[in-house]
C-alpha positions in Angstrom: 109.9 59.4 95.9 110.5 55.7 95.0 107.8 53.1 95.5 107.8 51.6 99.0 108.0 48.2 97.5 111.5 49.2 96.2 112.8 49.9 99.8 115.3 47.3 100.9 116.5 48.8 104.4 114.7 50.6 107.2 117.2 52.7 109.1 116.0 54.5 112.2 117.1 57.1 114.5 116.6 56.2 118.2 115.9 59.3 120.4 112.6 60.8 119.4 111.8 58.0 116.9 112.0 54.9 118.8 111.7 56.7 122.0 109.6 59.8 122.9 112.9 61.7 123.1 113.0 61.8 127.0 116.3 60.8 128.8 115.7 59.1 132.1 118.7 59.5 134.3 119.4 57.2 137.2 122.2 56.0 139.3 123.1 53.5 136.8 123.0 56.0 133.8 120.4 56.6 131.1 117.3 54.4 130.9 115.2 54.6 127.7 111.5 53.9 127.1 110.7 51.9 123.9 107.3 51.2 122.5 106.4 47.6 122.3 104.1 47.9 119.2 107.1 49.5 117.4 109.2 46.4 118.6 106.5 43.9 117.2 106.5 45.5 114.0 110.3 45.5 113.6 110.3 41.8 114.6 107.7 41.0 111.9 109.6 43.0 109.4 112.9 41.2 110.2 111.0 37.9 110.2 110.4 38.5 106.5 114.2 38.9 106.0 114.0 42.8 105.8 117.0 44.5 107.4 116.5 47.1 110.0 119.5 49.3 111.3 119.8 51.8 114.2 121.6 55.0 113.6 122.0 57.3 116.6 124.0 60.2 117.9 124.1 58.5 121.3 125.4 55.1 122.2 123.5 54.0 125.3 123.6 50.4 126.8 119.8 50.6 126.8 119.8 51.1 123.0 122.1 48.2 122.5 119.9 46.1 124.8 116.8 46.9 122.7 118.6 46.2 119.4 119.7 42.7 120.8 116.2 42.0 122.0 115.0 42.7 118.4 117.7 40.9 116.8 119.1 44.0 115.1 122.8 43.7 114.4 123.1 46.7 112.0 124.2 49.4 114.5 125.8 52.9 114.1 125.8 54.4 117.5 127.6 57.3 118.7 127.9 58.9 115.3 127.0 62.5 114.3 127.6 61.6 110.6 124.3 59.7 109.9 124.5 60.2 106.2 128.0 58.5 106.1 126.7 55.8 108.5 123.6 55.0 106.0 126.0 55.0 103.1 128.1 52.6 104.9 125.1 50.2 106.0 123.9 50.2 102.3 127.4 49.4 101.0 127.6 46.6 103.5 124.2 45.3 102.2 125.3 45.9 98.6 122.2 48.1 98.0 122.0 51.7 97.0 121.0 54.5 99.2 118.0 55.2 97.1 116.6 51.8 98.4 116.8 52.9 102.0 114.1 54.6 104.2 115.5 56.8 106.9 113.4 57.7 109.8 114.4 60.6 112.1 113.0 63.5 113.9 115.8 66.2 114.3 117.8 68.5 112.2 120.9 66.1 112.7 118.8 63.5 110.8 118.3 65.6 107.7 121.5 64.7 106.0 120.6 60.9 106.2 116.9 61.6 105.2 118.2 63.4 102.1 120.5 60.5 101.4 117.8 57.9 101.6 115.3 57.1 98.7 112.5 57.7 101.3 112.6 60.0 104.3 110.2 59.3 107.1 109.5 61.1 110.5 107.2 60.9 113.4 104.5 63.7 113.9 106.6 65.0 116.6 109.6 65.8 114.5 111.1 69.2 114.1 109.1 71.2 111.6 112.1 71.5 109.2 112.4 67.7 109.2 108.7 67.2 108.5 109.0 69.7 105.5 111.6 67.4 103.9 110.0 64.0 104.6 108.2 61.7 102.2 106.2 60.3 105.1 105.1 62.0 108.3 103.4 59.6 110.5 100.2 60.4 112.5 101.8 59.2 115.7 104.7 60.7 117.7 108.1 59.1 118.4 108.0 56.5 121.0 104.2 56.3 120.6 103.9 53.9 117.6 105.3 56.1 114.8 107.8 53.2 113.8 105.0 50.7 113.8 103.1 52.9 111.4 106.0 53.0 108.9 106.6 49.3 109.3 103.0 48.5 108.6 103.4 50.6 105.4 106.4 48.6 104.4 104.8 45.3 105.4 101.9 46.1 103.1 104.1 47.0 100.3 105.9 43.5 100.7 102.5 41.9 100.0 102.4 43.9 96.8 105.8 43.3 95.7 
């Protein structure tokens, strides 16, 4: 695993990472519940010039709204090719994939986790995902897991 102070991008799956994985259906479509501590951490990371991307199989208006609220413009939504999406984002940023951290929770995330220099997942991730990740948080998806990783990155920025 490379050192966290070498990471130049945090790429996040949405369902099960930024949310608890629940999908709440209403008359207007799907509503998602996001964690405010995760959002505050992302805002602080971005304030320091650190890019954050959302990479998700689903493309819900709620995800786009959350991204807009956090000022995240690096979006690859509605894609089941997450490793390719990560490579494209890294190319767009002119960085190598080895300097990216990808945080996911499901089997569909494994190719992107394997492509990134550091793989992370929430404690609620699938066991096979946990087995391949460099970082497994103590918190579950949608319950502060992203904030836990963000705090690690923020601490590494102090050292770097």
